[in-house]
FIKE-208077 format. One line per field, with one value per residue (C-alpha): residue number from 1; residue in three letters; x, y negated, z negated; chain. Coordinates in steps of 0.02 Angstrom, whole numbers, always signed. Example, Ala and Ser with C-alpha at 12.3 -4.5 7.8 and 13.67 -1.06 7.14 Angstrom:
k 1|2 $
r ALA|SER $
px +615|+684 $
py +225|+53 $
pz -390|-357 $
c A|A $
***
This chain:
k 1|2|3|4|5|6|7|8|9|10|11|12|13|14|15|16|17|18|19|20|21|22|23|24|25|26|27|28|29|30|31|32|33|34|35|36|37|38|39|40|41|42|43|44|45|46|47|48|49|50|51|52|53|54|55|56|57|58|59|60|61|62|63|64|65|66|67|68|69|70|71|72|73|74|75|76|77|78|79|80|81|82|83|84|85|86|87|88|89|90|91|92|93|94|95|96|97|98|99|100|101|102|103|104|105|106|107|108|109|110|111|112|113|114|115|116|117|118|119|120|121|122|123|124|125|126|127|128|129|130|131|132|133|134|135|136|137|138|139|140|141|142|143|144|145|146|147|148|149|150|151|152|153|154|155|156|157|158|159|160|161|162|163|164|165|166|167|168|169|170|171|172|173|174|175|176|177|178|179|180|181|182|183|184|185|186|187|188|189|190|191|192|193|194|195|196|197|198|199|200|201|202|203|204|205|206|207|208|209|210|211|212|213|214|215|216|217|218|219|220|221|222|223|224|225|226|227|228|229|230|231|232|233|234|235|236|237|238|239|240|241|242|243|244|245|246|247|248|249|250|251|252|253|254|255|256|257|258|259|260|261|262|263|264|265|266|267|268|269|270|271|272|273|274|275|276|277|278|279|280|281|282|283|284|285|286|287|288|289|290|291|292|293|294|295|296|297|298|299|300|301|302|303|304|305|306|307|308|309|310|311|312|313|314|315|316|317|318|319|320|321|322|323|324|325|326|327|328|329|330|331|332|333|334|335|336|337|338|339|340|341|342|343|344|345|346|347|348|349|350|351|352|353|354|355|356|357|358|359|360|361|362|363|364|365|366|367|368|369|370|371|372|373|374|375|376|377|378|379|380|381|382|383|384|385|386|387|388|389|390|391|392|393|394|395|396|397|398|399|400|401|402|403|404|405|406|407|408|409|410|411|412|413|414|415|416|417|418|419|420|421|422|423|424|425|426|427|428|429|430|431|432|433|434|435|436|437|438|439|440|441|442|443|444|445|446|447|448|449|450|451|452|453|454|455|456|457|458|459|460|461|462|463|464|465|466|467|468|469|470|471|472|473|474|475|476|477|478|479|480|481|482|483|484|485|486|487|488|489|490|491|492|493|494|495|496|497|498|499|500|501|502|503|504|505|506|507|508|509|510|511|512|513|514|515|516|517|518|519|520|521|522|523|524|525|526|527|528|529|530|531|532|533|534|535|536|537|538|539|540|541|542|543|544|545|546|547|548|549|550|551|552|553|554|555|556|557|558|559|560|561|562|563|564|565|566|567|568|569|570|571|572|573|574|575|576|577|578|579|580|581|582|583|584|585|586|587|588|589|590|591|592|593|594|595|596|597|598|599|600|601|602|603|604|605|606|607|608|609|610|611|612|613|614|615|616|617|618|619|620|621|622|623|624|625 $
r MET|PRO|GLU|ALA|GLY|ALA|VAL|ALA|PRO|ALA|GLU|PRO|ALA|ALA|PRO|VAL|SER|ASP|GLU|PRO|ARG|ALA|PHE|VAL|LEU|GLN|PHE|ARG|LEU|ASP|ARG|VAL|THR|ALA|VAL|ALA|VAL|ALA|LEU|ILE|VAL|VAL|SER|VAL|ALA|TRP|ARG|ALA|GLY|LEU|ALA|THR|ARG|GLY|TRP|PHE|SER|GLN|ASP|GLU|PHE|VAL|ILE|ALA|ALA|GLN|ALA|LEU|ASP|ALA|ARG|LEU|ASP|VAL|ASP|PHE|LEU|LEU|ARG|THR|PHE|ASN|ASN|HIS|LEU|MET|PRO|GLY|GLY|LEU|LEU|THR|ALA|TRP|LEU|MET|VAL|ARG|LEU|ALA|GLY|PHE|ALA|THR|TRP|PRO|TRP|VAL|LEU|MET|LEU|ALA|VAL|GLY|GLN|ALA|ALA|VAL|GLY|VAL|ALA|VAL|TYR|ARG|LEU|LEU|ARG|ASP|LEU|LEU|ARG|PRO|GLY|TRP|GLY|LEU|LEU|VAL|PRO|LEU|ALA|LEU|PHE|LEU|PHE|SER|PRO|LEU|THR|LEU|GLU|VAL|SER|SER|LEU|TRP|LEU|VAL|GLY|LEU|LEU|LEU|LEU|PRO|VAL|GLN|LEU|ALA|LEU|VAL|LEU|ALA|VAL|ARG|ALA|GLN|VAL|ARG|TYR|VAL|ARG|SER|GLY|ARG|ARG|ARG|HIS|LEU|ALA|MET|VAL|ALA|LEU|TRP|LEU|LEU|PHE|GLY|LEU|LEU|PHE|ASP|PRO|LYS|ALA|LEU|LEU|ILE|ALA|PRO|LEU|LEU|PHE|LEU|LEU|THR|VAL|PHE|LEU|PHE|THR|ASP|GLY|SER|PRO|TRP|ARG|SER|LEU|VAL|THR|ALA|LEU|ARG|ARG|HIS|TRP|GLN|ALA|TRP|LEU|LEU|LEU|THR|VAL|LEU|SER|GLY|ALA|TYR|LEU|ALA|PHE|TYR|LEU|THR|ARG|PRO|ALA|ARG|ALA|LEU|ASP|GLN|LEU|THR|SER|PRO|GLY|GLN|VAL|PHE|THR|PHE|LEU|GLY|ASP|LEU|VAL|GLY|ALA|THR|VAL|VAL|PRO|GLY|LEU|LEU|GLY|GLY|PRO|TRP|ARG|TRP|VAL|TYR|ALA|GLY|ASP|GLY|PRO|PRO|LEU|VAL|ASP|PRO|TYR|PRO|VAL|ALA|MET|TRP|LEU|SER|TRP|LEU|VAL|LEU|ALA|THR|LEU|VAL|VAL|VAL|THR|VAL|ARG|ARG|ARG|PRO|SER|ALA|ALA|ARG|ALA|TRP|LEU|LEU|LEU|ALA|CYS|TYR|LEU|GLY|LEU|VAL|ALA|ALA|LEU|PHE|ALA|VAL|THR|ARG|LEU|GLY|GLY|ALA|LEU|GLY|PRO|ILE|VAL|GLY|THR|VAL|PRO|ARG|PHE|VAL|ALA|ASP|VAL|VAL|PRO|VAL|ALA|ALA|ILE|CYS|ILE|GLY|VAL|ALA|LEU|PHE|GLY|LEU|ARG|GLU|ASP|SER|GLU|GLU|THR|ARG|TYR|ALA|PRO|GLY|PRO|LEU|PRO|GLY|GLY|PRO|TRP|ALA|PHE|ASP|SER|SER|ALA|LEU|GLY|ARG|VAL|ALA|ILE|ALA|ALA|LEU|VAL|ALA|VAL|GLY|LEU|GLY|THR|VAL|TRP|SER|THR|VAL|GLN|PHE|GLY|GLU|ASN|TRP|SER|THR|LYS|HIS|GLY|ARG|GLU|TYR|LEU|ALA|THR|THR|GLN|ALA|GLU|LEU|ALA|ALA|ALA|PRO|ALA|ASP|THR|VAL|PHE|LEU|ASP|THR|ILE|VAL|PRO|ASP|ARG|VAL|VAL|ALA|GLY|TYR|PHE|TRP|PRO|ASP|ASN|LEU|GLN|SER|HIS|PHE|PHE|ARG|PRO|ALA|GLU|ARG|ARG|PRO|GLU|PHE|VAL|GLU|VAL|ALA|GLU|LEU|PRO|VAL|THR|PHE|ASP|ALA|GLU|GLY|ARG|ILE|ARG|PRO|VAL|ARG|ILE|GLU|GLY|VAL|LYS|VAL|LEU|PRO|GLY|THR|VAL|PRO|ASP|CYS|GLY|HIS|LEU|VAL|GLU|SER|GLY|ARG|THR|THR|ARG|ILE|PRO|LEU|GLU|VAL|PRO|VAL|GLU|GLU|TRP|PRO|TYR|VAL|VAL|GLU|PHE|GLY|TYR|LEU|SER|SER|GLY|ASP|ALA|THR|ALA|THR|MET|ARG|LEU|GLY|GLU|ALA|THR|ARG|GLU|ILE|PRO|LEU|ARG|GLY|GLY|LEU|ASN|GLN|LEU|TYR|PHE|PRO|LEU|LEU|GLY|ALA|GLY|ASP|ALA|VAL|GLU|VAL|THR|ILE|SER|THR|PRO|ASP|ILE|ALA|VAL|CYS|THR|ARG|LEU|ILE|THR|VAL|GLY|ARG|VAL|VAL|PRO|ALA|SER $
px +5347|+5227|+5156|+4982|+4851|+4964|+4908|+5018|+5079|+4989|+5092|+5121|+4995|+5057|+5075|+4924|+4979|+4964|+4948|+4763|+4730|+4860|+4760|+4607|+4666|+4751|+4589|+4487|+4609|+4604|+4419|+4436|+4560|+4449|+4303|+4420|+4480|+4299|+4267|+4413|+4358|+4180|+4236|+4354|+4229|+4079|+4196|+4266|+4090|+4054|+4207|+4159|+3999|+4097|+4242|+4377|+4345|+4420|+4589|+4613|+4585|+4712|+4842|+4820|+4854|+5006|+5079|+5061|+5135|+5291|+5449|+5481|+5625|+5667|+5575|+5414|+5421|+5471|+5340|+5194|+5019|+4887|+5030|+5048|+5235|+5196|+5339|+5270|+5096|+5155|+5268|+5118|+5001|+5133|+5149|+4957|+4898|+5011|+4955|+4768|+4718|+4531|+4497|+4418|+4460|+4655|+4623|+4493|+4613|+4743|+4622|+4566|+4744|+4784|+4621|+4659|+4835|+4780|+4643|+4766|+4885|+4752|+4699|+4885|+4907|+4750|+4810|+4975|+4904|+4743|+4699|+4645|+4471|+4313|+4326|+4462|+4329|+4237|+4376|+4416|+4243|+4236|+4383|+4339|+4167|+4177|+4085|+4223|+4340|+4218|+4308|+4478|+4411|+4320|+4422|+4593|+4693|+4623|+4662|+4836|+4880|+4787|+4798|+4985|+4975|+4852|+4965|+5119|+5027|+4965|+5130|+5234|+5120|+5142|+5334|+5327|+5227|+5356|+5494|+5425|+5391|+5568|+5679|+5755|+5824|+5761|+5586|+5647|+5716|+5550|+5463|+5584|+5550|+5368|+5372|+5473|+5367|+5206|+5305|+5334|+5145|+5079|+5147|+5011|+5110|+5215|+5069|+5134|+5288|+5178|+5052|+5189|+5243|+5069|+5027|+5183|+5143|+4950|+4959|+5130|+5173|+5091|+5066|+5027|+5030|+5193|+5273|+5211|+5281|+5454|+5451|+5421|+5557|+5684|+5657|+5636|+5730|+5820|+5654|+5601|+5770|+5759|+5587|+5620|+5771|+5675|+5514|+5627|+5730|+5579|+5488|+5640|+5645|+5454|+5458|+5587|+5466|+5359|+5185|+5022|+4998|+4897|+4724|+4707|+4570|+4439|+4372|+4401|+4226|+4294|+4390|+4244|+4131|+4267|+4288|+4099|+4085|+4246|+4208|+4017|+3954|+4090|+4193|+4081|+3930|+4058|+4123|+3952|+3891|+3845|+3832|+3674|+3652|+3765|+3767|+3793|+3960|+3966|+4078|+4184|+4136|+3986|+4000|+3926|+3764|+3700|+3519|+3524|+3433|+3547|+3703|+3653|+3608|+3774|+3863|+3752|+3804|+3989|+3979|+3898|+4026|+4162|+4087|+4049|+4223|+4317|+4206|+4238|+4422|+4510|+4643|+4510|+4525|+4704|+4639|+4500|+4629|+4746|+4609|+4561|+4745|+4765|+4604|+4663|+4827|+4723|+4610|+4756|+4835|+4692|+4645|+4820|+4824|+4647|+4538|+4508|+4468|+4317|+4314|+4357|+4173|+4157|+4328|+4252|+4124|+4254|+4275|+4442|+4525|+4495|+4525|+4682|+4583|+4484|+4627|+4670|+4493|+4492|+4654|+4582|+4407|+4480|+4595|+4446|+4335|+4443|+4612|+4787|+4866|+4975|+4818|+4796|+4652|+4551|+4570|+4534|+4378|+4315|+4158|+3997|+3911|+3998|+4048|+3989|+3817|+3700|+3822|+3798|+3726|+3684|+3809|+3686|+3582|+3735|+3775|+3605|+3618|+3788|+3717|+3580|+3704|+3805|+3660|+3599|+3780|+3786|+3623|+3681|+3836|+3748|+3624|+3768|+3864|+3713|+3675|+3861|+3853|+3691|+3773|+3936|+3864|+3829|+3974|+3966|+4139|+4106|+3952|+4044|+4191|+4079|+3973|+4137|+4215|+4059|+4058|+4236|+4211|+4078|+4161|+4241|+4436|+4465|+4372|+4479|+4450|+4491|+4562|+4442|+4389|+4290|+4130|+4163|+4059|+4193|+4349|+4332|+4399|+4521|+4631|+4665|+4762|+4732|+4538|+4578|+4512|+4681|+4734|+4586|+4577|+4767|+4729|+4575|+4569|+4512|+4578|+4516|+4647|+4678|+4731|+4793|+4708|+4562|+4422|+4281|+4331|+4207|+4204|+4106|+3950|+3915|+3852|+4002|+3917|+4015|+3956|+4018|+4107|+4042|+4139|+4057|+4144|+4185|+4156|+4246|+4158|+4078|+4198|+4184|+4234|+4075|+4036|+4201|+4192|+4374|+4499|+4674|+4800|+4974|+5119|+5020|+4949|+4758|+4696|+4527|+4440|+4344|+4175|+4252|+4437|+4474|+4587|+4731|+4671|+4697|+4554|+4496|+4475|+4352|+4405|+4279|+4361|+4357|+4527|+4587|+4711|+4804|+4910|+4998|+4934|+4981|+4847|+4904|+4806|+4910|+5076|+5009|+5037|+4991|+5031|+4883|+4862|+4722|+4648|+4573|+4383|+4253|+4323|+4331|+4469|+4474|+4634|+4697|+4767|+4827|+4819|+4741|+4690|+4556|+4589|+4647|+4789|+4800|+4954|+4968|+5146|+5101|+5110|+4964|+4834|+4670|+4564|+4390|+4322|+4163|+4174|+4302|+4257|+4378|+4307|+4287|+4234|+4054|+3956|+3839|+3656 $
py -2309|-2184|-2048|-2073|-2013|-2016|-2113|-2246|-2247|-2363|-2512|-2527|-2635|-2808|-2816|-2900|-3074|-3098|-3280|-3289|-3179|-3285|-3437|-3374|-3320|-3487|-3577|-3470|-3494|-3680|-3681|-3579|-3700|-3852|-3768|-3718|-3905|-3959|-3837|-3894|-4078|-4041|-3945|-4077|-4227|-4130|-4083|-4254|-4327|-4196|-4245|-4436|-4385|-4322|-4394|-4360|-4223|-4165|-4118|-4263|-4393|-4295|-4282|-4455|-4526|-4418|-4473|-4656|-4624|-4531|-4568|-4486|-4374|-4185|-4163|-4227|-4136|-3966|-3971|-3855|-3918|-3783|-3658|-3720|-3750|-3883|-3999|-4042|-4074|-4191|-4287|-4307|-4357|-4475|-4569|-4558|-4615|-4768|-4803|-4764|-4763|-4713|-4771|-4630|-4643|-4606|-4448|-4396|-4434|-4322|-4181|-4206|-4204|-4042|-3962|-4008|-3935|-3776|-3757|-3785|-3659|-3528|-3544|-3524|-3373|-3302|-3333|-3246|-3100|-3062|-3031|-3191|-3231|-3311|-3185|-3295|-3414|-3287|-3273|-3455|-3515|-3392|-3484|-3660|-3656|-3537|-3596|-3521|-3656|-3801|-3837|-3848|-3982|-4081|-4089|-4169|-4081|-3912|-3958|-4029|-3852|-3729|-3824|-3808|-3634|-3592|-3673|-3580|-3416|-3436|-3500|-3367|-3232|-3310|-3317|-3133|-3072|-3149|-3083|-2905|-2915|-2989|-2954|-3135|-3199|-3372|-3314|-3227|-3389|-3478|-3349|-3393|-3575|-3561|-3456|-3586|-3718|-3635|-3610|-3797|-3812|-3671|-3501|-3407|-3428|-3272|-3169|-3213|-3091|-2937|-2992|-2997|-2824|-2755|-2841|-2762|-2588|-2597|-2682|-2651|-2469|-2305|-2132|-2083|-2197|-2129|-2138|-2318|-2371|-2287|-2361|-2535|-2519|-2456|-2576|-2731|-2700|-2875|-2965|-2876|-2910|-3090|-3109|-3005|-3115|-3279|-3223|-3153|-3310|-3409|-3302|-3295|-3487|-3500|-3401|-3517|-3663|-3718|-3655|-3626|-3453|-3334|-3291|-3106|-2998|-2952|-2796|-2691|-2735|-2910|-2828|-2747|-2896|-3006|-2888|-2872|-3062|-3091|-2959|-2932|-3110|-3213|-3140|-3025|-3149|-3299|-3212|-3197|-3376|-3360|-3391|-3489|-3548|-3634|-3656|-3835|-3850|-4030|-4147|-3999|-3903|-3787|-3590|-3461|-3382|-3284|-3226|-3038|-2986|-3083|-3019|-2838|-2873|-2954|-2798|-2693|-2804|-2795|-2605|-2597|-2706|-2589|-2434|-2494|-2575|-2419|-2302|-2421|-2447|-2331|-2464|-2568|-2459|-2531|-2709|-2681|-2590|-2750|-2857|-2744|-2730|-2921|-2948|-2815|-2924|-3084|-2988|-2926|-3088|-3168|-3024|-3048|-3234|-3302|-3176|-3199|-3370|-3474|-3482|-3298|-3247|-3373|-3340|-3219|-3346|-3489|-3495|-3578|-3428|-3334|-3478|-3394|-3233|-3324|-3345|-3167|-3114|-3209|-3114|-2949|-2974|-3033|-2882|-2764|-2841|-2876|-2782|-2841|-2921|-2753|-2640|-2543|-2595|-2442|-2492|-2676|-2663|-2488|-2510|-2414|-2333|-2300|-2118|-2016|-1932|-2030|-2176|-2213|-2375|-2454|-2588|-2718|-2682|-2699|-2866|-2931|-2870|-2959|-3120|-3111|-3072|-3220|-3340|-3278|-3310|-3475|-3533|-3468|-3552|-3723|-3690|-3652|-3802|-3920|-3850|-3875|-4053|-4093|-4016|-4098|-4273|-4280|-4358|-4425|-4485|-4601|-4665|-4689|-4783|-4891|-4945|-4982|-5087|-5197|-5211|-5259|-5390|-5466|-5457|-5601|-5614|-5580|-5408|-5280|-5085|-4948|-4800|-4650|-4507|-4513|-4413|-4222|-4219|-4344|-4250|-4104|-4107|-3967|-4092|-4199|-4324|-4346|-4369|-4527|-4690|-4763|-4615|-4609|-4796|-4806|-4789|-4916|-5084|-5155|-5084|-5118|-5193|-5062|-5117|-5025|-5137|-5242|-5327|-5327|-5197|-5122|-4957|-4878|-4778|-4624|-4714|-4834|-4985|-5092|-5074|-5129|-4991|-4877|-4746|-4580|-4475|-4454|-4591|-4624|-4593|-4753|-4853|-4882|-5067|-5173|-5295|-5229|-5035|-4992|-5122|-5128|-5246|-5292|-5193|-5026|-4890|-4847|-4683|-4688|-4502|-4450|-4369|-4213|-4165|-4195|-4085|-4156|-4248|-4415|-4510|-4698|-4782|-4919|-5024|-5154|-5263|-5420|-5502|-5643|-5703|-5655|-5491|-5344|-5174|-4994|-4857|-4677|-4516|-4361|-4388|-4523|-4712|-4870|-5047|-5177|-5359|-5422|-5599|-5682|-5660|-5534|-5439|-5270|-5178|-5031|-4940|-4754|-4638|-4461|-4374|-4255|-4247|-4272|-4459|-4627|-4722|-4911|-5013|-5208|-5265|-5449|-5517|-5591|-5514|-5416|-5326|-5251|-5109|-5008|-4961|-4843|-4709|-4592|-4523|-4540|-4694|-4699|-4839|-4924|-4916 $
pz +12483|+12411|+12516|+12590|+12475|+12332|+12174|+12127|+11950|+11837|+11792|+11611|+11524|+11464|+11281|+11200|+11135|+10940|+10967|+10983|+10832|+10736|+10781|+10727|+10561|+10539|+10579|+10473|+10331|+10348|+10332|+10177|+10113|+10142|+10053|+9919|+9894|+9891|+9751|+9659|+9675|+9622|+9476|+9410|+9438|+9351|+9198|+9197|+9179|+9040|+8946|+8950|+8869|+8711|+8624|+8487|+8368|+8197|+8256|+8370|+8238|+8131|+8267|+8327|+8142|+8124|+8294|+8252|+8077|+8146|+8240|+8394|+8339|+8334|+8158|+8234|+8398|+8320|+8171|+8176|+8189|+8126|+8150|+8342|+8389|+8528|+8559|+8731|+8664|+8528|+8647|+8756|+8610|+8537|+8703|+8737|+8565|+8586|+8756|+8738|+8558|+8546|+8724|+8827|+9005|+8993|+8899|+9022|+9167|+9089|+9071|+9249|+9325|+9221|+9283|+9472|+9448|+9379|+9512|+9651|+9570|+9554|+9739|+9792|+9687|+9763|+9933|+9900|+9815|+9908|+10083|+10181|+10202|+10127|+9982|+9908|+9848|+9739|+9607|+9636|+9594|+9444|+9368|+9415|+9347|+9201|+9044|+8949|+8994|+8962|+8791|+8891|+9001|+8872|+8713|+8742|+8613|+8668|+8843|+8797|+8727|+8852|+9016|+9016|+8961|+9099|+9233|+9163|+9167|+9348|+9418|+9319|+9399|+9565|+9547|+9483|+9627|+9747|+9651|+9648|+9845|+9890|+9750|+9761|+9599|+9629|+9602|+9443|+9396|+9420|+9311|+9167|+9197|+9188|+9034|+8945|+8999|+8932|+8761|+8751|+8726|+8625|+8556|+8656|+8804|+8733|+8808|+8987|+8970|+8932|+9065|+9203|+9145|+9154|+9319|+9395|+9327|+9372|+9539|+9612|+9576|+9629|+9547|+9374|+9225|+9172|+9353|+9367|+9206|+9241|+9414|+9348|+9215|+9329|+9481|+9389|+9229|+9254|+9237|+9082|+8999|+9040|+8972|+8819|+8778|+8801|+8706|+8559|+8542|+8538|+8418|+8301|+8306|+8280|+8121|+8046|+8056|+7909|+7940|+7847|+7768|+7872|+7802|+7741|+7798|+7668|+7747|+7909|+7962|+8001|+8140|+8223|+8203|+8285|+8430|+8463|+8465|+8566|+8702|+8690|+8657|+8733|+8869|+8959|+8963|+9001|+9156|+9221|+9195|+9014|+8869|+8926|+8741|+8619|+8438|+8370|+8277|+8215|+8316|+8375|+8534|+8523|+8487|+8603|+8556|+8707|+8718|+8667|+8824|+8938|+8846|+8880|+9058|+9080|+9017|+9138|+9283|+9235|+9216|+9387|+9460|+9390|+9455|+9633|+9662|+9590|+9704|+9846|+9822|+9697|+9670|+9583|+9431|+9402|+9417|+9284|+9172|+9186|+9136|+8987|+8926|+8928|+8840|+8713|+8682|+8650|+8533|+8432|+8428|+8348|+8239|+8155|+8151|+8132|+8044|+7854|+7771|+7784|+7982|+8005|+8044|+8197|+8278|+8399|+8462|+8504|+8697|+8693|+8616|+8778|+8895|+8967|+8995|+9135|+9266|+9226|+9256|+9420|+9479|+9424|+9497|+9666|+9678|+9635|+9754|+9906|+9879|+9877|+10028|+10058|+10063|+10222|+10336|+10285|+10103|+10132|+10231|+10197|+10315|+10307|+10162|+9998|+9976|+9827|+9856|+9733|+9729|+9918|+9960|+10130|+10165|+10211|+10058|+9945|+10038|+9988|+9807|+9801|+9862|+9738|+9592|+9651|+9651|+9479|+9407|+9487|+9410|+9246|+9256|+9292|+9153|+9027|+9079|+9066|+8892|+8842|+8891|+8792|+8637|+8668|+8692|+8500|+8416|+8232|+8240|+8392|+8304|+8141|+8216|+8324|+8182|+8067|+8212|+8222|+8034|+8019|+8164|+8054|+7883|+7795|+7816|+7630|+7631|+7555|+7545|+7426|+7525|+7517|+7628|+7790|+7800|+7816|+7986|+8047|+7981|+7872|+7686|+7721|+7825|+7667|+7664|+7854|+7814|+7720|+7798|+7799|+7918|+8021|+8065|+8113|+8301|+8298|+8375|+8206|+8036|+7866|+7740|+7606|+7433|+7273|+7149|+7182|+7079|+7214|+7344|+7470|+7563|+7707|+7691|+7784|+7931|+7934|+7850|+7726|+7555|+7382|+7286|+7145|+7053|+7029|+6895|+6713|+6587|+6428|+6252|+6168|+6063|+5876|+5871|+5844|+5989|+6078|+6105|+6123|+6061|+6145|+6067|+6121|+6051|+6030|+6134|+6122|+6169|+6236|+6258|+6416|+6401|+6480|+6536|+6717|+6823|+6918|+7068|+7160|+7066|+7071|+6907|+6875|+6721|+6648|+6513|+6419|+6391|+6286|+6414|+6569|+6531|+6608|+6555|+6587|+6618|+6590|+6635|+6588|+6661|+6792|+6746|+6844|+6795|+6825|+6803|+6688|+6695|+6541|+6530|+6581|+6737|+6818|+6916|+7031|+7073|+7119|+6987|+7022|+6858|+6739|+6554|+6423|+6380|+6453|+6373|+6383|+6333|+6346|+6371|+6359|+6172|+6077|+6198|+6142|+6258|+6237|+6353|+6357|+6536|+6603|+6745|+6819|+6985|+7166|+7275|+7339|+7418|+7311|+7360 $
c A|A|A|A|A|A|A|A|A|A|A|A|A|A|A|A|A|A|A|A|A|A|A|A|A|A|A|A|A|A|A|A|A|A|A|A|A|A|A|A|A|A|A|A|A|A|A|A|A|A|A|A|A|A|A|A|A|A|A|A|A|A|A|A|A|A|A|A|A|A|A|A|A|A|A|A|A|A|A|A|A|A|A|A|A|A|A|A|A|A|A|A|A|A|A|A|A|A|A|A|A|A|A|A|A|A|A|A|A|A|A|A|A|A|A|A|A|A|A|A|A|A|A|A|A|A|A|A|A|A|A|A|A|A|A|A|A|A|A|A|A|A|A|A|A|A|A|A|A|A|A|A|A|A|A|A|A|A|A|A|A|A|A|A|A|A|A|A|A|A|A|A|A|A|A|A|A|A|A|A|A|A|A|A|A|A|A|A|A|A|A|A|A|A|A|A|A|A|A|A|A|A|A|A|A|A|A|A|A|A|A|A|A|A|A|A|A|A|A|A|A|A|A|A|A|A|A|A|A|A|A|A|A|A|A|A|A|A|A|A|A|A|A|A|A|A|A|A|A|A|A|A|A|A|A|A|A|A|A|A|A|A|A|A|A|A|A|A|A|A|A|A|A|A|A|A|A|A|A|A|A|A|A|A|A|A|A|A|A|A|A|A|A|A|A|A|A|A|A|A|A|A|A|A|A|A|A|A|A|A|A|A|A|A|A|A|A|A|A|A|A|A|A|A|A|A|A|A|A|A|A|A|A|A|A|A|A|A|A|A|A|A|A|A|A|A|A|A|A|A|A|A|A|A|A|A|A|A|A|A|A|A|A|A|A|A|A|A|A|A|A|A|A|A|A|A|A|A|A|A|A|A|A|A|A|A|A|A|A|A|A|A|A|A|A|A|A|A|A|A|A|A|A|A|A|A|A|A|A|A|A|A|A|A|A|A|A|A|A|A|A|A|A|A|A|A|A|A|A|A|A|A|A|A|A|A|A|A|A|A|A|A|A|A|A|A|A|A|A|A|A|A|A|A|A|A|A|A|A|A|A|A|A|A|A|A|A|A|A|A|A|A|A|A|A|A|A|A|A|A|A|A|A|A|A|A|A|A|A|A|A|A|A|A|A|A|A|A|A|A|A|A|A|A|A|A|A|A|A|A|A|A|A|A|A|A|A|A|A|A|A|A|A|A|A|A|A|A|A|A|A|A|A|A|A|A|A|A|A|A|A|A|A|A|A|A|A|A|A|A|A|A|A|A|A|A|A|A|A|A|A|A|A|A|A|A|A|A|A|A|A|A|A|A|A|A|A|A|A|A|A|A|A|A|A|A|A|A|A|A|A|A|A|A|A|A|A|A|A|A|A|A|A|A|A|A|A|A|A|A|A|A|A|A|A|A|A|A|A|A|A|A|A|A|A $
***
């Protein structure tokens, strides 16, 4: 018993239970997750509505025709399409074209499922990477609603290529984060798996490997740049060896595939123009709700065309954000450097592969080329604003005014500025998205196909067509022969009947209406035989000169003649020949002939037949007015 007057020693305080704190944290996280799910649902539904306003574009028509014309074999899956090695995409396209044809909703559903998967993956990555809290929603919303990815969610071929690459990139980063933190090889195996998955859909997934290396160096090492580099190499050499072997093997195989020759740069100025467009007009405004204005680009997705004042303001806002976050959290500088380095990789890739040629000047204003930058930007901005999960409490919260003399701001004032900036970015995003939808809803290909389907439904059963090209605004001429009507209509519900030789063929005009055929081109010189023109008799070849020589090309020949009886004739243009049937009397024939020369030669093999002709035209099919 203690002595009188003595102070009893205090009993040790009971440890404070962590359960209430864990419960509060879990409850807060669940509310954040609920809002995140709502944001994902709203984003997917909104973009699905935009996608239904558009339709197929040039590349989609081409790949749909090729898929219907091909067997599902290794040769088809391992071919390159516009220099894209995309076996996973070709397999999906082959199945979808046969299932859906030109129907809209299956393609929109495919895009919506892909967007939802990527959105969920981004949120799970942010939860793993950043400290928990409402701040997770800022980079998530940046990714979900970025105007830079509208093309990915609206055009099925772009989505078919880039949604899997985005998914592979996000999940590979998540697996890499877990591997760096735990060292468990199963996470490294998942890194390799997701890299291979991305490579099934587009060679651009090769950038995942250097991204993982840069992410490890910038976000998961300390010290000087050289020390960070050495540390990352030494600690995780197995990862870099695996990624190098996989990427190198894929690249070696890719280089063996037949591909279109790359366009050559015409001047160094092209590179600077491209970089200015890509970074200054596309990426920076796009990350802050831009571009706010779009340039119509035919049936394809529009190009960015930001207002100059808004573009420079976006640069000012981004520069301010960089300065504030770096002053507030020095580790933010590494996040911004990571974003800059990855954007540099993307720019270098397209500078090598896309510049030069007719489309070179607009490459920097095509948003899909930087679609994979958006999830990386979400990661980096999240780290810069809120810090990594491993950051100390002081670094995480950094309460009070910002240090730095003239850079000091009252935290409440900074909060109000941040809210105003977020509202402005949100309104700009809504405006950019609405303007994209207005632009995207104009589809000449959809109108052309709808008109042709109605015309075919009303046409007589014996209506026959000569194969020719569709209008350039539907499928551009550089896609030949996939811009031929015989290719374009393969997935359609009603298909024209194309013939090689016809007396009264028809064709479609630019709007899709059925019209009689007229041949526009080079005619033959007048003949010298009275009341006949050029006389062709059995047993000898008659040479009929053209007004001007023609270069080699797939022409259509119009042959008007008067024959003394039924016969078989051979028409020759240079090295090209075609056998045609003749009927007695006054008639005309239309048929294709790929050749070149300065004269047409006609030979009749049937005995005792004479043919007179004054009308031979070598040219192209156009609709008669």
